[in-house]
CHARMM internal coordinates of N, CA and C (Angstrom, degrees):
IC EDIT
DIST 1 N 1 CA 1.3774
DIST 1 CA 1 C 1.6292
ANGL 1 N 1 CA 1 C 106.57
DIST 1 C 2 N 1.3535
ANGL 1 CA 1 C 2 N 116.79
DIHE 1 N 1 CA 1 C 2 N 132.86
DIST 2 N 2 CA 1.3890
ANGL 1 C 2 N 2 CA 119.16
DIHE 1 CA 1 C 2 N 2 CA -170.96
DIST 2 CA 2 C 1.6641
ANGL 2 N 2 CA 2 C 108.63
DIHE 1 C 2 N 2 CA 2 C -64.43
DIST 2 C 3 N 1.3709
ANGL 2 CA 2 C 3 N 109.64
DIHE 2 N 2 CA 2 C 3 N 145.94
DIST 3 N 3 CA 1.4722
ANGL 2 C 3 N 3 CA 112.67
DIHE 2 CA 2 C 3 N 3 CA 172.74
DIST 3 CA 3 C 1.5978
ANGL 3 N 3 CA 3 C 106.18
DIHE 2 C 3 N 3 CA 3 C -124.88
DIST 3 C 4 N 1.2999
ANGL 3 CA 3 C 4 N 113.26
DIHE 3 N 3 CA 3 C 4 N 129.44
DIST 4 N 4 CA 1.4490
ANGL 3 C 4 N 4 CA 121.15
DIHE 3 CA 3 C 4 N 4 CA -173.08
DIST 4 CA 4 C 1.4909
ANGL 4 N 4 CA 4 C 108.96
DIHE 3 C 4 N 4 CA 4 C -108.24
DIST 4 C 5 N 1.3197
ANGL 4 CA 4 C 5 N 121.28
DIHE 4 N 4 CA 4 C 5 N 132.95
DIST 5 N 5 CA 1.4252
ANGL 4 C 5 N 5 CA 123.62
DIHE 4 CA 4 C 5 N 5 CA 177.71
DIST 5 CA 5 C 1.5372
ANGL 5 N 5 CA 5 C 111.44
DIHE 4 C 5 N 5 CA 5 C -113.97
DIST 5 C 6 N 1.3611
ANGL 5 CA 5 C 6 N 115.52
DIHE 5 N 5 CA 5 C 6 N 144.61
DIST 6 N 6 CA 1.5040
ANGL 5 C 6 N 6 CA 121.77
DIHE 5 CA 5 C 6 N 6 CA -172.93
DIST 6 CA 6 C 1.5481
ANGL 6 N 6 CA 6 C 105.29
DIHE 5 C 6 N 6 CA 6 C -137.25
DIST 6 C 7 N 1.2253
ANGL 6 CA 6 C 7 N 112.90
DIHE 6 N 6 CA 6 C 7 N 144.98
DIST 7 N 7 CA 1.4488
ANGL 6 C 7 N 7 CA 119.85
DIHE 6 CA 6 C 7 N 7 CA 164.20
DIST 7 CA 7 C 1.6164
ANGL 7 N 7 CA 7 C 112.16
DIHE 6 C 7 N 7 CA 7 C -99.99
DIST 7 C 8 N 1.1625
ANGL 7 CA 7 C 8 N 115.20
DIHE 7 N 7 CA 7 C 8 N 117.45
DIST 8 N 8 CA 1.5467
ANGL 7 C 8 N 8 CA 120.18
DIHE 7 CA 7 C 8 N 8 CA -172.70
DIST 8 CA 8 C 1.5785
ANGL 8 N 8 CA 8 C 107.27
DIHE 7 C 8 N 8 CA 8 C -124.88
DIST 8 C 9 N 1.3158
ANGL 8 CA 8 C 9 N 111.62
DIHE 8 N 8 CA 8 C 9 N 131.26
DIST 9 N 9 CA 1.4548
ANGL 8 C 9 N 9 CA 116.66
DIHE 8 CA 8 C 9 N 9 CA 177.51
DIST 9 CA 9 C 1.5706
ANGL 9 N 9 CA 9 C 109.42
DIHE 8 C 9 N 9 CA 9 C -82.35
DIST 9 C 10 N 1.3033
ANGL 9 CA 9 C 10 N 117.60
DIHE 9 N 9 CA 9 C 10 N 116.93
DIST 10 N 10 CA 1.3944
ANGL 9 C 10 N 10 CA 126.34
DIHE 9 CA 9 C 10 N 10 CA -167.22
DIST 10 CA 10 C 1.6611
ANGL 10 N 10 CA 10 C 99.92
DIHE 9 C 10 N 10 CA 10 C -134.36
DIST 10 C 11 N 1.2852
ANGL 10 CA 10 C 11 N 117.54
DIHE 10 N 10 CA 10 C 11 N 123.68
DIST 11 N 11 CA 1.5307
ANGL 10 C 11 N 11 CA 119.29
DIHE 10 CA 10 C 11 N 11 CA 179.70
DIST 11 CA 11 C 1.4197
ANGL 11 N 11 CA 11 C 111.89
DIHE 10 C 11 N 11 CA 11 C -108.05
DIST 11 C 12 N 1.3442
ANGL 11 CA 11 C 12 N 120.97
DIHE 11 N 11 CA 11 C 12 N -18.15
DIST 12 N 12 CA 1.5544
ANGL 11 C 12 N 12 CA 125.89
DIHE 11 CA 11 C 12 N 12 CA 178.34
DIST 12 CA 12 C 1.4666
ANGL 12 N 12 CA 12 C 117.80
DIHE 11 C 12 N 12 CA 12 C -154.57
DIST 12 C 13 N 1.2603
ANGL 12 CA 12 C 13 N 111.80
DIHE 12 N 12 CA 12 C 13 N 173.70
DIST 13 N 13 CA 1.5650
ANGL 12 C 13 N 13 CA 113.32
DIHE 12 CA 12 C 13 N 13 CA -175.32
DIST 13 CA 13 C 1.5065
ANGL 13 N 13 CA 13 C 110.31
DIHE 12 C 13 N 13 CA 13 C -59.08
DIST 13 C 14 N 1.3707
ANGL 13 CA 13 C 14 N 117.59
DIHE 13 N 13 CA 13 C 14 N -31.03
DIST 14 N 14 CA 1.3304
ANGL 13 C 14 N 14 CA 117.41
DIHE 13 CA 13 C 14 N 14 CA -178.95
DIST 14 CA 14 C 1.6441
ANGL 14 N 14 CA 14 C 116.49
DIHE 13 C 14 N 14 CA 14 C -64.83
DIST 14 C 15 N 1.3772
ANGL 14 CA 14 C 15 N 110.26
DIHE 14 N 14 CA 14 C 15 N -31.65
DIST 15 N 15 CA 1.3326
ANGL 14 C 15 N 15 CA 117.91
DIHE 14 CA 14 C 15 N 15 CA 173.58
DIST 15 CA 15 C 1.4915
ANGL 15 N 15 CA 15 C 116.62
DIHE 14 C 15 N 15 CA 15 C -69.60
DIST 15 C 16 N 1.3324
ANGL 15 CA 15 C 16 N 114.24
DIHE 15 N 15 CA 15 C 16 N -44.57
DIST 16 N 16 CA 1.4262
ANGL 15 C 16 N 16 CA 117.89
DIHE 15 CA 15 C 16 N 16 CA 176.55
DIST 16 CA 16 C 1.7020
ANGL 16 N 16 CA 16 C 108.92
DIHE 15 C 16 N 16 CA 16 C -68.37
DIST 16 C 17 N 1.2728
ANGL 16 CA 16 C 17 N 116.05
DIHE 16 N 16 CA 16 C 17 N -33.63
DIST 17 N 17 CA 1.4811
ANGL 16 C 17 N 17 CA 121.16
DIHE 16 CA 16 C 17 N 17 CA 175.51
DIST 17 CA 17 C 1.5225
ANGL 17 N 17 CA 17 C 111.49
DIHE 16 C 17 N 17 CA 17 C -59.64
DIST 17 C 18 N 1.2713
ANGL 17 CA 17 C 18 N 115.80
DIHE 17 N 17 CA 17 C 18 N -38.61
DIST 18 N 18 CA 1.5062
ANGL 17 C 18 N 18 CA 120.52
DIHE 17 CA 17 C 18 N 18 CA -176.42
DIST 18 CA 18 C 1.4544
ANGL 18 N 18 CA 18 C 106.16
DIHE 17 C 18 N 18 CA 18 C -68.84
DIST 18 C 19 N 1.3500
ANGL 18 CA 18 C 19 N 119.58
DIHE 18 N 18 CA 18 C 19 N -43.85
DIST 19 N 19 CA 1.3770
ANGL 18 C 19 N 19 CA 122.10
DIHE 18 CA 18 C 19 N 19 CA -179.89
DIST 19 CA 19 C 1.6224
ANGL 19 N 19 CA 19 C 115.16
DIHE 18 C 19 N 19 CA 19 C -64.37
DIST 19 C 20 N 1.3325
ANGL 19 CA 19 C 20 N 112.21
DIHE 19 N 19 CA 19 C 20 N -33.96
DIST 20 N 20 CA 1.4038
ANGL 19 C 20 N 20 CA 124.71
DIHE 19 CA 19 C 20 N 20 CA 179.32
DIST 20 CA 20 C 1.4592
ANGL 20 N 20 CA 20 C 108.34
DIHE 19 C 20 N 20 CA 20 C -66.77
DIST 20 C 21 N 1.3571
ANGL 20 CA 20 C 21 N 117.61
DIHE 20 N 20 CA 20 C 21 N -45.35
DIST 21 N 21 CA 1.5444
ANGL 20 C 21 N 21 CA 123.00
DIHE 20 CA 20 C 21 N 21 CA -178.85
DIST 21 CA 21 C 1.5529
ANGL 21 N 21 CA 21 C 111.41
DIHE 20 C 21 N 21 CA 21 C -64.64
DIST 21 C 22 N 1.3485
ANGL 21 CA 21 C 22 N 116.53
DIHE 21 N 21 CA 21 C 22 N -36.50
DIST 22 N 22 CA 1.2957
ANGL 21 C 22 N 22 CA 115.95
DIHE 21 CA 21 C 22 N 22 CA -178.81
DIST 22 CA 22 C 1.4477
ANGL 22 N 22 CA 22 C 115.56
DIHE 21 C 22 N 22 CA 22 C -71.88
DIST 22 C 23 N 1.4469
ANGL 22 CA 22 C 23 N 112.88
DIHE 22 N 22 CA 22 C 23 N -37.04
DIST 23 N 23 CA 1.4746
ANGL 22 C 23 N 23 CA 115.89
DIHE 22 CA 22 C 23 N 23 CA 176.13
DIST 23 CA 23 C 1.4466
ANGL 23 N 23 CA 23 C 116.34
DIHE 22 C 23 N 23 CA 23 C -72.00
DIST 23 C 24 N 1.3263
ANGL 23 CA 23 C 24 N 115.20
DIHE 23 N 23 CA 23 C 24 N -30.87
DIST 24 N 24 CA 1.4826
ANGL 23 C 24 N 24 CA 122.00
DIHE 23 CA 23 C 24 N 24 CA 173.85
DIST 24 CA 24 C 1.4468
ANGL 24 N 24 CA 24 C 110.61
DIHE 23 C 24 N 24 CA 24 C -57.28
DIST 24 C 25 N 1.3541
ANGL 24 CA 24 C 25 N 118.92
DIHE 24 N 24 CA 24 C 25 N -45.02
DIST 25 N 25 CA 1.4897
ANGL 24 C 25 N 25 CA 123.54
DIHE 24 CA 24 C 25 N 25 CA -174.11
DIST 25 CA 25 C 1.5150
ANGL 25 N 25 CA 25 C 114.43
DIHE 24 C 25 N 25 CA 25 C -81.69
DIST 25 C 26 N 1.4226
ANGL 25 CA 25 C 26 N 115.75
DIHE 25 N 25 CA 25 C 26 N -11.92
DIST 26 N 26 CA 1.5066
ANGL 25 C 26 N 26 CA 118.65
DIHE 25 CA 25 C 26 N 26 CA -172.32
DIST 26 CA 26 C 1.4860
ANGL 26 N 26 CA 26 C 112.18
DIHE 25 C 26 N 26 CA 26 C -84.63
DIST 26 C 27 N 1.3439
ANGL 26 CA 26 C 27 N 117.17
DIHE 26 N 26 CA 26 C 27 N 112.12
DIST 27 N 27 CA 1.4545
ANGL 26 C 27 N 27 CA 121.05
DIHE 26 CA 26 C 27 N 27 CA -178.94
DIST 27 CA 27 C 1.4660
ANGL 27 N 27 CA 27 C 112.11
DIHE 26 C 27 N 27 CA 27 C -63.31
DIST 27 C 28 N 1.2532
ANGL 27 CA 27 C 28 N 114.27
DIHE 27 N 27 CA 27 C 28 N 137.00
DIST 28 N 28 CA 1.5568
ANGL 27 C 28 N 28 CA 120.89
DIHE 27 CA 27 C 28 N 28 CA -178.65
DIST 28 CA 28 C 1.5937
ANGL 28 N 28 CA 28 C 111.74
DIHE 27 C 28 N 28 CA 28 C 104.87
DIST 28 C 29 N 1.2417
ANGL 28 CA 28 C 29 N 120.66
DIHE 28 N 28 CA 28 C 29 N -13.75
DIST 29 N 29 CA 1.4381
ANGL 28 C 29 N 29 CA 127.14
DIHE 28 CA 28 C 29 N 29 CA 179.90
DIST 29 CA 29 C 1.6371
ANGL 29 N 29 CA 29 C 106.04
DIHE 28 C 29 N 29 CA 29 C -82.94
DIST 29 C 30 N 1.3404
ANGL 29 CA 29 C 30 N 113.34
DIHE 29 N 29 CA 29 C 30 N 113.42
DIST 30 N 30 CA 1.4431
ANGL 29 C 30 N 30 CA 120.84
DIHE 29 CA 29 C 30 N 30 CA -175.65
DIST 30 CA 30 C 1.4743
ANGL 30 N 30 CA 30 C 109.87
DIHE 29 C 30 N 30 CA 30 C -83.40
DIST 30 C 31 N 1.3975
ANGL 30 CA 30 C 31 N 116.73
DIHE 30 N 30 CA 30 C 31 N -41.48
DIST 31 N 31 CA 1.4314
ANGL 30 C 31 N 31 CA 121.87
DIHE 30 CA 30 C 31 N 31 CA -175.10
DIST 31 CA 31 C 1.5865
ANGL 31 N 31 CA 31 C 107.93
DIHE 30 C 31 N 31 CA 31 C -157.82
DIST 31 C 32 N 1.2192
ANGL 31 CA 31 C 32 N 119.34
DIHE 31 N 31 CA 31 C 32 N 149.65
DIST 32 N 32 CA 1.5226
ANGL 31 C 32 N 32 CA 117.97
DIHE 31 CA 31 C 32 N 32 CA 172.97
DIST 32 CA 32 C 1.5105
ANGL 32 N 32 CA 32 C 109.36
DIHE 31 C 32 N 32 CA 32 C -157.51
DIST 32 C 33 N 1.3990
ANGL 32 CA 32 C 33 N 112.54
DIHE 32 N 32 CA 32 C 33 N 160.05
DIST 33 N 33 CA 1.4531
ANGL 32 C 33 N 33 CA 119.53
DIHE 32 CA 32 C 33 N 33 CA 178.63
DIST 33 CA 33 C 1.5371
ANGL 33 N 33 CA 33 C 109.07
DIHE 32 C 33 N 33 CA 33 C -132.66
DIST 33 C 34 N 1.2889
ANGL 33 CA 33 C 34 N 119.19
DIHE 33 N 33 CA 33 C 34 N 128.51
DIST 34 N 34 CA 1.4254
ANGL 33 C 34 N 34 CA 122.68
DIHE 33 CA 33 C 34 N 34 CA -179.58
DIST 34 CA 34 C 1.5637
ANGL 34 N 34 CA 34 C 105.08
DIHE 33 C 34 N 34 CA 34 C -114.27
DIST 34 C 35 N 1.3032
ANGL 34 CA 34 C 35 N 118.38
DIHE 34 N 34 CA 34 C 35 N 123.63
DIST 35 N 35 CA 1.4560
ANGL 34 C 35 N 35 CA 121.48
DIHE 34 CA 34 C 35 N 35 CA -178.37
DIST 35 CA 35 C 1.5959
ANGL 35 N 35 CA 35 C 106.94
DIHE 34 C 35 N 35 CA 35 C -119.93
DIST 35 C 36 N 1.3405
ANGL 35 CA 35 C 36 N 107.88
DIHE 35 N 35 CA 35 C 36 N 114.43
DIST 36 N 36 CA 1.4935
ANGL 35 C 36 N 36 CA 108.81
DIHE 35 CA 35 C 36 N 36 CA 174.90
DIST 36 CA 36 C 1.5374
ANGL 36 N 36 CA 36 C 113.16
DIHE 35 C 36 N 36 CA 36 C -74.78
DIST 36 C 37 N 1.2203
ANGL 36 CA 36 C 37 N 113.13
DIHE 36 N 36 CA 36 C 37 N -35.06
DIST 37 N 37 CA 1.5621
ANGL 36 C 37 N 37 CA 121.75
DIHE 36 CA 36 C 37 N 37 CA 178.28
DIST 37 CA 37 C 1.4509
ANGL 37 N 37 CA 37 C 113.01
DIHE 36 C 37 N 37 CA 37 C -62.15
DIST 37 C 38 N 1.3223
ANGL 37 CA 37 C 38 N 127.07
DIHE 37 N 37 CA 37 C 38 N -36.49
DIST 38 N 38 CA 1.4273
ANGL 37 C 38 N 38 CA 125.47
DIHE 37 CA 37 C 38 N 38 CA -177.91
DIST 38 CA 38 C 1.5915
ANGL 38 N 38 CA 38 C 108.34
DIHE 37 C 38 N 38 CA 38 C -109.03
DIST 38 C 39 N 1.3957
ANGL 38 CA 38 C 39 N 114.02
DIHE 38 N 38 CA 38 C 39 N -7.53
DIST 39 N 39 CA 1.5010
ANGL 38 C 39 N 39 CA 118.94
DIHE 38 CA 38 C 39 N 39 CA 177.90
DIST 39 CA 39 C 1.4463
ANGL 39 N 39 CA 39 C 110.19
DIHE 38 C 39 N 39 CA 39 C 61.71
DIST 39 C 40 N 1.3746
ANGL 39 CA 39 C 40 N 119.82
DIHE 39 N 39 CA 39 C 40 N 35.84
DIST 40 N 40 CA 1.3973
ANGL 39 C 40 N 40 CA 123.44
DIHE 39 CA 39 C 40 N 40 CA -179.27
DIST 40 CA 40 C 1.6649
ANGL 40 N 40 CA 40 C 108.21
DIHE 39 C 40 N 40 CA 40 C -124.66
DIST 40 C 41 N 1.2090
ANGL 40 CA 40 C 41 N 110.00
DIHE 40 N 40 CA 40 C 41 N 146.12
DIST 41 N 41 CA 1.5622
ANGL 40 C 41 N 41 CA 118.34
DIHE 40 CA 40 C 41 N 41 CA -178.47
DIST 41 CA 41 C 1.5464
ANGL 41 N 41 CA 41 C 103.88
DIHE 40 C 41 N 41 CA 41 C -127.21
DIST 41 C 42 N 1.2610
ANGL 41 CA 41 C 42 N 114.39
DIHE 41 N 41 CA 41 C 42 N 133.43
DIST 42 N 42 CA 1.5694
ANGL 41 C 42 N 42 CA 127.85
DIHE 41 CA 41 C 42 N 42 CA -179.13
DIST 42 CA 42 C 1.5159
ANGL 42 N 42 CA 42 C 107.42
DIHE 41 C 42 N 42 CA 42 C -120.66
DIST 42 C 43 N 1.2308
ANGL 42 CA 42 C 43 N 120.43
DIHE 42 N 42 CA 42 C 43 N 125.35
DIST 43 N 43 CA 1.4373
ANGL 42 C 43 N 43 CA 124.71
DIHE 42 CA 42 C 43 N 43 CA 179.64
DIST 43 CA 43 C 1.4903
ANGL 43 N 43 CA 43 C 111.94
DIHE 42 C 43 N 43 CA 43 C -130.75
DIST 43 C 44 N 1.3458
ANGL 43 CA 43 C 44 N 114.07
DIHE 43 N 43 CA 43 C 44 N 134.08
DIST 44 N 44 CA 1.5856
ANGL 43 C 44 N 44 CA 118.61
DIHE 43 CA 43 C 44 N 44 CA 175.70
DIST 44 CA 44 C 1.5557
ANGL 44 N 44 CA 44 C 102.81
DIHE 43 C 44 N 44 CA 44 C -111.90
DIST 44 C 45 N 1.3811
ANGL 44 CA 44 C 45 N 108.97
DIHE 44 N 44 CA 44 C 45 N 128.26
DIST 45 N 45 CA 1.4573
ANGL 44 C 45 N 45 CA 115.67
DIHE 44 CA 44 C 45 N 45 CA 174.02
DIST 45 CA 45 C 1.5288
ANGL 45 N 45 CA 45 C 104.27
DIHE 44 C 45 N 45 CA 45 C -158.95
DIST 45 C 46 N 1.5033
ANGL 45 CA 45 C 46 N 107.80
DIHE 45 N 45 CA 45 C 46 N 145.39
DIST 46 N 46 CA 1.5627
ANGL 45 C 46 N 46 CA 112.11
DIHE 45 CA 45 C 46 N 46 CA 179.70
DIST 46 CA 46 C 1.4967
ANGL 46 N 46 CA 46 C 101.69
DIHE 45 C 46 N 46 CA 46 C -111.64
DIST 46 C 47 N 1.2486
ANGL 46 CA 46 C 47 N 123.13
DIHE 46 N 46 CA 46 C 47 N -1.95
DIST 47 N 47 CA 1.6188
ANGL 46 C 47 N 47 CA 120.82
DIHE 46 CA 46 C 47 N 47 CA -176.25
DIST 47 CA 47 C 1.4780
ANGL 47 N 47 CA 47 C 110.46
DIHE 46 C 47 N 47 CA 47 C -116.53
DIST 47 C 48 N 1.4098
ANGL 47 CA 47 C 48 N 121.87
DIHE 47 N 47 CA 47 C 48 N -14.50
DIST 48 N 48 CA 1.4708
ANGL 47 C 48 N 48 CA 122.73
DIHE 47 CA 47 C 48 N 48 CA -179.93
DIST 48 CA 48 C 1.5455
ANGL 48 N 48 CA 48 C 109.90
DIHE 47 C 48 N 48 CA 48 C -109.26
DIST 48 C 49 N 1.3509
ANGL 48 CA 48 C 49 N 110.63
DIHE 48 N 48 CA 48 C 49 N 147.58
DIST 49 N 49 CA 1.4767
ANGL 48 C 49 N 49 CA 114.78
DIHE 48 CA 48 C 49 N 49 CA 179.47
DIST 49 CA 49 C 1.5656
ANGL 49 N 49 CA 49 C 106.31
DIHE 48 C 49 N 49 CA 49 C -88.03
DIST 49 C 50 N 1.3625
ANGL 49 CA 49 C 50 N 112.99
DIHE 49 N 49 CA 49 C 50 N 164.46
DIST 50 N 50 CA 1.4332
ANGL 49 C 50 N 50 CA 118.04
DIHE 49 CA 49 C 50 N 50 CA 176.96
DIST 50 CA 50 C 1.4760
ANGL 50 N 50 CA 50 C 113.80
DIHE 49 C 50 N 50 CA 50 C -60.83
DIST 50 C 51 N 1.3138
ANGL 50 CA 50 C 51 N 120.04
DIHE 50 N 50 CA 50 C 51 N -34.57
DIST 51 N 51 CA 1.4475
ANGL 50 C 51 N 51 CA 123.73
DIHE 50 CA 50 C 51 N 51 CA -179.98
DIST 51 CA 51 C 1.5261
ANGL 51 N 51 CA 51 C 111.53
DIHE 50 C 51 N 51 CA 51 C -70.37
DIST 51 C 52 N 1.3686
ANGL 51 CA 51 C 52 N 117.74
DIHE 51 N 51 CA 51 C 52 N -40.81
DIST 52 N 52 CA 1.4144
ANGL 51 C 52 N 52 CA 120.78
DIHE 51 CA 51 C 52 N 52 CA 178.36
DIST 52 CA 52 C 1.5397
ANGL 52 N 52 CA 52 C 116.36
DIHE 51 C 52 N 52 CA 52 C -63.72
DIST 52 C 53 N 1.2562
ANGL 52 CA 52 C 53 N 116.68
DIHE 52 N 52 CA 52 C 53 N -31.84
DIST 53 N 53 CA 1.4127
ANGL 52 C 53 N 53 CA 125.25
DIHE 52 CA 52 C 53 N 53 CA -179.02
DIST 53 CA 53 C 1.6417
ANGL 53 N 53 CA 53 C 105.49
DIHE 52 C 53 N 53 CA 53 C -79.99
DIST 53 C 54 N 1.3062
ANGL 53 CA 53 C 54 N 121.23
DIHE 53 N 53 CA 53 C 54 N -39.76
DIST 54 N 54 CA 1.3669
ANGL 53 C 54 N 54 CA 124.83
DIHE 53 CA 53 C 54 N 54 CA 174.26
DIST 54 CA 54 C 1.5657
ANGL 54 N 54 CA 54 C 109.30
DIHE 53 C 54 N 54 CA 54 C -63.57
DIST 54 C 55 N 1.2251
ANGL 54 CA 54 C 55 N 120.93
DIHE 54 N 54 CA 54 C 55 N -41.25
DIST 55 N 55 CA 1.4167
ANGL 54 C 55 N 55 CA 118.98
DIHE 54 CA 54 C 55 N 55 CA 177.47
DIST 55 CA 55 C 1.4904
ANGL 55 N 55 CA 55 C 115.96
DIHE 54 C 55 N 55 CA 55 C -64.17
DIST 55 C 56 N 1.3026
ANGL 55 CA 55 C 56 N 116.90
DIHE 55 N 55 CA 55 C 56 N -35.92
DIST 56 N 56 CA 1.5742
ANGL 55 C 56 N 56 CA 125.07
DIHE 55 CA 55 C 56 N 56 CA 171.11
DIST 56 CA 56 C 1.4527
ANGL 56 N 56 CA 56 C 110.86
DIHE 55 C 56 N 56 CA 56 C -58.59
DIST 56 C 57 N 1.3277
ANGL 56 CA 56 C 57 N 115.24
DIHE 56 N 56 CA 56 C 57 N -50.20
DIST 57 N 57 CA 1.5049
ANGL 56 C 57 N 57 CA 122.60
DIHE 56 CA 56 C 57 N 57 CA -179.90
DIST 57 CA 57 C 1.5607
ANGL 57 N 57 CA 57 C 109.35
DIHE 56 C 57 N 57 CA 57 C -59.78
DIST 57 C 58 N 1.3435
ANGL 57 CA 57 C 58 N 115.39
DIHE 57 N 57 CA 57 C 58 N -41.84
DIST 58 N 58 CA 1.4408
ANGL 57 C 58 N 58 CA 119.42
DIHE 57 CA 57 C 58 N 58 CA -176.95
DIST 58 CA 58 C 1.5541
ANGL 58 N 58 CA 58 C 113.08
DIHE 57 C 58 N 58 CA 58 C -69.54
DIST 58 C 59 N 1.3449
ANGL 58 CA 58 C 59 N 115.41
DIHE 58 N 58 CA 58 C 59 N -29.11
DIST 59 N 59 CA 1.4782
ANGL 58 C 59 N 59 CA 117.61
DIHE 58 CA 58 C 59 N 59 CA 179.05
DIST 59 CA 59 C 1.6427
ANGL 59 N 59 CA 59 C 116.58
DIHE 58 C 59 N 59 CA 59 C -65.29
DIST 59 C 60 N 1.3605
ANGL 59 CA 59 C 60 N 109.31
DIHE 59 N 59 CA 59 C 60 N -13.62
DIST 60 N 60 CA 1.4810
ANGL 59 C 60 N 60 CA 118.12
DIHE 59 CA 59 C 60 N 60 CA 176.86
DIST 60 CA 60 C 1.6207
ANGL 60 N 60 CA 60 C 107.90
DIHE 59 C 60 N 60 CA 60 C -71.76
DIST 60 C 61 N 1.2691
ANGL 60 CA 60 C 61 N 115.11
DIHE 60 N 60 CA 60 C 61 N -12.28
DIST 61 N 61 CA 1.4458
ANGL 60 C 61 N 61 CA 119.84
DIHE 60 CA 60 C 61 N 61 CA -174.74
DIST 61 CA 61 C 1.5667
ANGL 61 N 61 CA 61 C 115.06
DIHE 60 C 61 N 61 CA 61 C 94.95
DIST 61 C 62 N 1.3247
ANGL 61 CA 61 C 62 N 113.49
DIHE 61 N 61 CA 61 C 62 N -3.84
DIST 62 N 62 CA 1.4709
ANGL 61 C 62 N 62 CA 115.96
DIHE 61 CA 61 C 62 N 62 CA -176.72
DIST 62 CA 62 C 1.5286
ANGL 62 N 62 CA 62 C 110.48
DIHE 61 C 62 N 62 CA 62 C -87.66
DIST 62 C 63 N 1.3323
ANGL 62 CA 62 C 63 N 114.20
DIHE 62 N 62 CA 62 C 63 N 149.72
DIST 63 N 63 CA 1.4149
ANGL 62 C 63 N 63 CA 121.39
DIHE 62 CA 62 C 63 N 63 CA 174.94
DIST 63 CA 63 C 1.6067
ANGL 63 N 63 CA 63 C 108.51
DIHE 62 C 63 N 63 CA 63 C -78.26
DIST 63 C 64 N 1.4463
ANGL 63 CA 63 C 64 N 108.91
DIHE 63 N 63 CA 63 C 64 N 116.63
DIST 64 N 64 CA 1.4396
ANGL 63 C 64 N 64 CA 117.58
DIHE 63 CA 63 C 64 N 64 CA -174.70
DIST 64 CA 64 C 1.4103
ANGL 64 N 64 CA 64 C 113.73
DIHE 63 C 64 N 64 CA 64 C -133.62
DIST 64 C 65 N 1.3793
ANGL 64 CA 64 C 65 N 122.50
DIHE 64 N 64 CA 64 C 65 N 143.95
DIST 65 N 65 CA 1.4210
ANGL 64 C 65 N 65 CA 126.46
DIHE 64 CA 64 C 65 N 65 CA 179.53
DIST 65 CA 65 C 1.5294
ANGL 65 N 65 CA 65 C 105.37
DIHE 64 C 65 N 65 CA 65 C -150.47
DIST 65 C 66 N 1.3784
ANGL 65 CA 65 C 66 N 112.48
DIHE 65 N 65 CA 65 C 66 N 155.22
DIST 66 N 66 CA 1.4465
ANGL 65 C 66 N 66 CA 120.71
DIHE 65 CA 65 C 66 N 66 CA 174.36
DIST 66 CA 66 C 1.5807
ANGL 66 N 66 CA 66 C 110.90
DIHE 65 C 66 N 66 CA 66 C -66.09
DIST 66 C 67 N 1.3108
ANGL 66 CA 66 C 67 N 113.38
DIHE 66 N 66 CA 66 C 67 N 126.05
DIST 67 N 67 CA 1.4578
ANGL 66 C 67 N 67 CA 121.47
DIHE 66 CA 66 C 67 N 67 CA -176.04
DIST 67 CA 67 C 1.5573
ANGL 67 N 67 CA 67 C 111.75
DIHE 66 C 67 N 67 CA 67 C -62.19
DIST 67 C 68 N 1.2319
ANGL 67 CA 67 C 68 N 118.09
DIHE 67 N 67 CA 67 C 68 N 131.62
DIST 68 N 68 CA 1.5017
ANGL 67 C 68 N 68 CA 119.57
DIHE 67 CA 67 C 68 N 68 CA 176.41
DIST 68 CA 68 C 1.4916
ANGL 68 N 68 CA 68 C 111.42
DIHE 67 C 68 N 68 CA 68 C -69.51
END
COOR INIT
IC SEED 1 N 1 CA 1 C
IC BUILD
């Protein structure tokens, strides 16, 4: 199953909570990890593209990009 990694600017637990809520509701996400400490988000999905997930994260208002 593909694992996608993102760099997401999160400054507080509210920020990471917003990203967590979006990923929890997103159909097709099998597993995810949101780390406020490292400002990284990892998502496992076999039905969503890297870009679709990125767009959902960006809709929270956080600056996000695919991790290099």
